[in-house]
C-alpha positions in Angstrom: -24.9 -51.0 -44.2 -27.2 -48.0 -44.7 -28.5 -48.1 -41.0 -24.9 -48.4 -39.8 -23.7 -45.4 -41.8 -26.7 -43.5 -40.6 -25.9 -44.3 -36.9 -22.3 -43.3 -37.4 -23.6 -40.0 -38.9 -25.7 -39.4 -35.7 -22.8 -40.2 -33.4 -20.5 -37.8 -35.1 -23.2 -35.1 -35.2 -23.7 -35.4 -31.5 -20.0 -35.3 -30.8 -19.8 -32.2 -33.0 -22.5 -30.4 -31.0 -20.7 -31.3 -27.7 -17.4 -29.9 -29.1 -19.0 -26.7 -30.2 -20.4 -26.2 -26.8 -17.1 -26.8 -25.2 -15.5 -24.3 -27.5 -17.7 -21.6 -26.3 -16.9 -22.3 -22.7 -13.1 -22.7 -22.8 -10.7 -19.8 -22.2 -7.6 -21.7 -23.2 -6.4 -20.9 -26.7 -4.5 -24.2 -27.1 -7.6 -26.2 -26.1 -9.7 -24.1 -28.5 -7.3 -24.8 -31.4 -7.5 -28.5 -30.6 -11.3 -28.5 -30.6 -11.4 -26.6 -34.0 -9.0 -29.2 -35.4 -11.2 -32.1 -34.2 -14.2 -30.3 -35.7 -12.6 -30.0 -39.1 -11.9 -33.8 -39.0 -15.6 -34.5 -37.9 -16.8 -32.3 -40.8 -14.7 -34.3 -43.3 -16.0 -37.6 -41.9 -19.6 -36.4 -41.9 -19.2 -35.4 -45.6 -17.7 -38.9 -46.4 -20.6 -40.7 -44.6 -23.2 -38.7 -46.5 -21.4 -39.4 -49.8 -21.5 -43.1 -49.0 -25.2 -42.9 -48.3 -25.7 -41.2 -51.6 -23.9 -44.1 -53.3 -25.9 -46.7 -51.5 -29.2 -44.9 -52.5 -28.1 -44.8 -56.2 -27.0 -48.4 -56.3 -29.9 -50.0 -54.4 -32.6 -47.4 -54.8 -33.1 -47.5 -51.0 -36.6 -46.2 -50.1 -36.7 -47.0 -46.3 -38.9 -45.2 -44.0 -35.9 -43.2 -42.8 -35.5 -41.7 -46.3 -37.1 -38.3 -45.6 -35.0 -38.1 -42.4 -31.8 -39.1 -44.3 -32.6 -36.5 -46.9 -32.8 -33.9 -44.3 -29.4 -35.0 -42.9 -27.8 -34.7 -46.4 -29.3 -31.3 -46.9 -27.6 -30.1 -43.6 -30.9 -29.6 -41.7 -29.6 -31.4 -38.6 -28.1 -28.7 -36.2 -24.4 -28.5 -36.2 -23.8 -30.4 -39.5 -21.9 -28.5 -42.1 -22.4 -29.6 -45.7 -19.5 -30.4 -48.0 -20.1 -27.2 -50.0 -19.7 -25.2 -46.7 -16.5 -26.9 -45.6 -14.2 -24.1 -46.9 -16.5 -21.3 -46.2 -15.0 -18.6 -44.0 -16.7 -18.2 -40.6 -18.4 -15.0 -39.8 -17.3 -14.2 -36.2 -18.2 -11.2 -34.1 -15.5 -8.9 -32.8 -16.1 -10.2 -29.2 -15.9 -14.0 -30.1 -13.5 -15.7 -27.7 -11.4 -17.3 -30.5 -11.0 -14.1 -32.4 -10.1 -12.2 -29.2 -7.5 -14.7 -28.3 -6.2 -14.6 -31.9 -6.0 -10.9 -31.8 -4.0 -11.1 -28.5 -1.5 -13.5 -30.1 -1.1 -11.1 -33.1 -0.5 -8.1 -30.9 1.8 -9.7 -28.3 3.7 -12.3 -30.4 3.1 -11.3 -34.1 1.2 -14.4 -34.9 -0.9 -13.8 -38.0 -4.7 -14.0 -37.4 -5.9 -17.2 -39.2 -7.5 -16.7 -42.6 -10.9 -18.1 -41.5 -11.1 -15.3 -38.9 -10.5 -12.6 -41.4 -12.3 -11.3 -44.4 -10.5 -10.8 -47.7 -11.0 -7.0 -47.8 -9.0 -3.9 -47.1 -9.4 -2.3 -43.8 -10.5 1.3 -43.9 -10.0 4.1 -41.3 -13.7 4.0 -40.6 -13.3 0.2 -39.7 -10.6 0.6 -37.0 -13.1 0.8 -34.1 -14.6 -2.5 -35.1 -11.4 -4.2 -36.1 -10.2 -4.2 -32.5 -12.1 -6.4 -30.1 -14.6 -4.4 -28.1 -13.1 -5.8 -24.9 -9.8 -3.9 -25.7 -11.6 -0.7 -26.6 -13.6 -0.8 -23.2 -11.0 0.9 -21.0 -10.7 4.1 -19.1 -7.7 6.4 -19.6 -6.7 7.8 -16.3 -3.9 10.0 -14.9 -1.3 7.6 -13.4 -0.1 8.0 -9.8 2.7 6.3 -8.0 1.4 4.4 -5.0 2.4 1.3 -3.1 6.0 2.3 -2.7 6.2 2.9 1.1 3.8 0.4 2.6 5.8 -2.7 1.7 8.8 -1.2 3.6 7.3 -0.3 7.0 6.6 -2.5 10.0 2.9 -3.5 10.4 1.3 -4.6 13.6 -2.1 -5.2 14.9 -2.1 -4.2 18.6 -5.2 -3.3 20.4 -5.9 0.4 21.0 -4.4 1.6 24.2 -1.8 -1.1 24.7 1.5 0.3 25.9 4.5 -1.3 24.1 7.7 -1.0 26.1 10.9 0.5 24.5 14.3 0.8 26.0 16.2 4.0 26.2 19.4 2.9 27.8 21.5 -0.2 27.1 23.5 -1.9 29.9 27.4 -1.6 29.7 29.8 -4.5 30.5 33.0 -3.7 32.5 36.2 -5.5 33.2 36.7 -6.5 36.8 39.5 -8.1 38.8 39.4 -11.5 40.5 36.8 -11.3 43.3 35.6 -7.8 42.1 32.2 -6.6 41.3 30.6 -4.2 39.0 28.0 -1.4 39.4 24.4 -2.2 39.2 22.7 -0.6 36.3 19.1 0.3 36.1 17.3 -0.7 32.8 15.2 2.3 31.9 12.2 1.8 29.6 9.7 3.9 27.9 6.4 3.0 26.2 4.6 3.6 23.0 0.9 3.6 22.9 -1.1 3.4 19.7 -4.5 5.1 19.4 -6.7 4.8 16.4 -7.7 7.1 13.5 -10.4 6.1 11.0 -9.5 6.5 7.4 -12.6 6.5 5.1 -13.2 6.9 1.4 -16.7 7.0 -0.1 -17.7 7.3 -3.8 -21.3 7.6 -5.0 -22.5 6.6 -8.4 -26.0 7.0 -9.8 -28.1 3.9 -10.4 -28.3 5.0 -14.0 -24.5 5.1 -14.4 -24.2 1.7 -12.6 -26.5 0.0 -15.0 -25.5 1.7 -18.2 -21.8 2.2 -17.8 -19.2 0.1 -19.6 -17.6 -2.9 -17.9 -14.2 -1.2 -17.6 -15.7 1.6 -15.5 -17.4 -0.8 -13.1 -14.1 -2.8 -12.8 -12.1 0.2 -12.0 -14.5 1.7 -9.5 -13.6 -0.2 -6.2 -9.9 -0.3 -7.3 -9.8 3.5 -7.3 -11.2 3.6 -3.8 -8.5 1.3 -2.5 -5.8 3.3 -4.3 -7.0 6.5 -2.7 -6.7 4.9 0.7 -3.2 3.6 -0.1 -2.0 7.0 -1.3 -3.4 8.8 1.8 -1.7 6.3 4.1 1.7 6.6 2.4 1.5 10.4 2.2 0.7 10.5 5.9 3.7 8.2 6.8 6.2 10.4 5.0 4.6 13.8 5.8 4.8 16.2 8.8 1.6 15.2 10.3 1.8 15.6 14.0 -0.5 12.8 15.1 -3.3 14.9 16.3 -5.9 13.9 13.7 -3.9 11.3 11.8 -1.0 9.0 12.3 2.3 10.8 13.0 4.6 11.2 9.9 8.3 10.5 9.7 9.2 14.1 8.9 7.3 15.2 12.0 9.9 13.7 14.2 12.9 15.8 15.4 16.2 14.2 14.2 18.8 13.4 16.7 21.5 16.0 17.3 23.6 16.6 14.2 21.2 14.7 11.9 19.2 17.7 10.6 21.1 19.2 7.7 20.5 22.2 5.5 21.7 23.0 2.0 21.2 25.7 -0.6 22.5 23.6 -3.6 22.9 20.0 -4.4 26.5 18.9 -4.2 28.8 15.9 -3.6 29.7 17.3 -0.1 26.0 17.4 0.8 25.8 13.6 0.3 29.0 12.9 2.2 27.8 15.0 5.2 24.4 13.1 5.2 26.2 9.8 5.2 28.5 11.0 8.0 25.6 12.1 10.1 24.0 8.6 9.8 25.1 6.5 12.8 27.0 3.4 11.8 24.7 1.2 13.9 21.9 2.2 11.6 23.6 1.7 8.3 21.9 -1.6 7.4 18.4 -1.1 6.0 18.5 2.8 5.8 17.7 4.2 2.4 17.5 7.6 0.7 14.0 9.0 0.2 13.5 11.8 -2.4 11.6 12.7 -5.6 12.7 11.6 -9.0 13.5 15.2 -9.9 15.8 15.6 -6.9 17.6 12.3 -7.7 18.2 13.4 -11.3 19.8 16.6 -9.8 22.4 14.3 -8.2 22.9 11.8 -11.0 24.6 14.3 -13.3 27.3 15.1 -10.6 30.8 13.6 -10.7 33.3 13.1 -7.9 36.9 14.2 -8.0 37.9 11.2 -10.1 35.2 11.9 -12.7 33.0 9.0 -11.6 29.2 9.6 -11.4 28.0 10.0 -7.9 24.6 8.3 -8.6 24.2 5.1 -10.4 21.2 3.4 -12.0 21.5 -0.3 -12.4 19.0 -2.7 -14.0 18.0 -5.9 -12.3 17.1 -9.1 -14.1 13.6 -7.9 -14.7 14.8 -4.5 -16.2 13.7 -2.6 -13.2 15.9 0.5 -12.4 17.8 0.2 -9.1 18.9 3.7 -8.1 21.6 4.3 -5.5 23.5 7.2 -4.1 27.0 6.4 -2.8 25.9 2.8 -2.8 22.8 3.5 -0.7 19.4 2.6 -2.2 17.1 5.4 -3.2 13.4 5.1 -2.7 11.5 7.5 -4.9 8.3 9.1 -3.5 7.5 11.9 -5.7 3.9 12.3 -4.7 4.7 12.8 -1.0 7.6 15.2 -1.0 8.8 18.5 -2.5 11.5 18.5 -5.1 14.6 20.6 -4.7 14.6 23.9 -6.6 16.1 27.3 -6.0 12.5 28.6 -5.4 11.7 26.0 -2.7 10.6 27.5 0.5 13.3 27.7 3.2 13.1 24.9 5.8 11.3 22.5 3.5 12.8 19.1 3.5 13.6 17.7 0.1 15.5 14.5 1.0 16.1 12.2 4.0 17.7 9.0 5.0 15.6 6.6 7.1 15.2 2.9 7.9 11.5 2.4 7.1 11.4 -0.7 9.3 11.6 1.7 12.3 8.2 3.0 11.4 5.3 1.1 12.7 1.8 1.1 11.2 -0.8 -0.4 13.6 -4.0 -1.6 12.2 -7.0 -1.8 14.6 -9.1 -3.3 11.8 -8.0 -3.9 8.2 -9.3 -2.3 5.1 -12.8 -3.2 4.3 -14.8 -2.3 1.1 -18.5 -2.3 1.3 -21.4 -1.4 -1.2 -25.0 -0.4 -0.6 -27.7 1.6 -2.2 -29.0 4.8 -1.0 -32.8 4.4 -0.2 -33.8 8.0 -1.2 -31.8 8.4 -4.3 -31.0 4.9 -5.5 -27.3 5.9 -5.8 -24.8 3.1 -5.4 -22.3 3.9 -2.6 -18.9 2.3 -2.4 -16.8 2.9 0.7 -13.6 1.7 2.2 -12.9 2.1 5.8 -9.9 1.1 8.1 -8.7 2.1 11.6 -5.0 2.8 11.8 -2.3 4.6 13.8 1.4 5.0 13.1 4.6 6.5 14.5 8.3 6.2 14.4 9.5 3.9 17.1 13.3 4.7 16.6 14.3 8.0 15.0 18.0 7.5 15.3 18.2 6.5 11.6 16.5 9.7 10.4 18.8 12.1 8.7 17.0 15.1 7.0 18.1 17.7 4.4 16.1 20.9 4.2 16.4 24.0 2.0 18.6 26.6 3.5 17.5 30.2 3.3 
């Protein structure tokens, strides 16, 4: 019986060591809780087996050769075995321990109390706040937020080779009624072409080797993300801007609107919105959206029509995201790329426009690539992002602009 109990003790000790190893590798809080429950049961079984071994020794005076080894087991010298007196002892966990971090996350997000074994029975002082929060939560960078990624999802993206001429039609054929045996006039289908060139967009950041080896993890994680966001912001700003296409893709506001679709206003009014809607051709109604800054939109939202109904409406979807509209037309905010309406705004500056973004094509010769290398002379770590693009409006008939009137 003594040898059988000893073998059971060895088996449970080995199982406990294996479970402790798994608890350090898993990232699943539920699995971690299950492992801890199993460990508690193993500790109880190990304690019972040691107690039974003690009883056998007292009753039979067992002095087998394994006595010294058994004594070591009872005294808790085998790695991973917790003595009975330590069963209820609180564990001392570092602030970056995985279980503590997960328990802290559950406490913050769901209000689940941190288990007693992960806390100490002491009051937290103001000097302890820095260590009470896990270090992985403290390691973050506070940056000025910028709005990006609003325009790129709306435009048309292509990947034509540089110099390829894409045909476009400028005249549509017209059908006519004819009598029996009659014929109609032949019509010539006229076409134009659009040719994309390429412009290289590049962003490079240098970081000293000392900073790269000593900086916190949050800085290193945000490093390449900032490079990509800078590229996206430049791309979207160029798409909306008045860039003429000489050194960068041509912007939407660089196009000359069709006759009667370039409006001017000295104040924001209900009539201004009506005039802009009237200037938009009916054939281009579908998909056209307003584009303006949030400040300009808020200038419209306080207005009321003759019936006392608000002109602008802000609805909230299932996800609680605001859905802004003006006279039923969606509003796309792009505050970082346009001027807001103000009495001091320079005359001729466009502060709002209607456009179907699908009519703008962004042609990518080669996609965005991020590379890293080390400078041989200075040991600085260089991170760069490069892409070759060109873009232009392929159909400007949906463009209605509103500029500040002198």
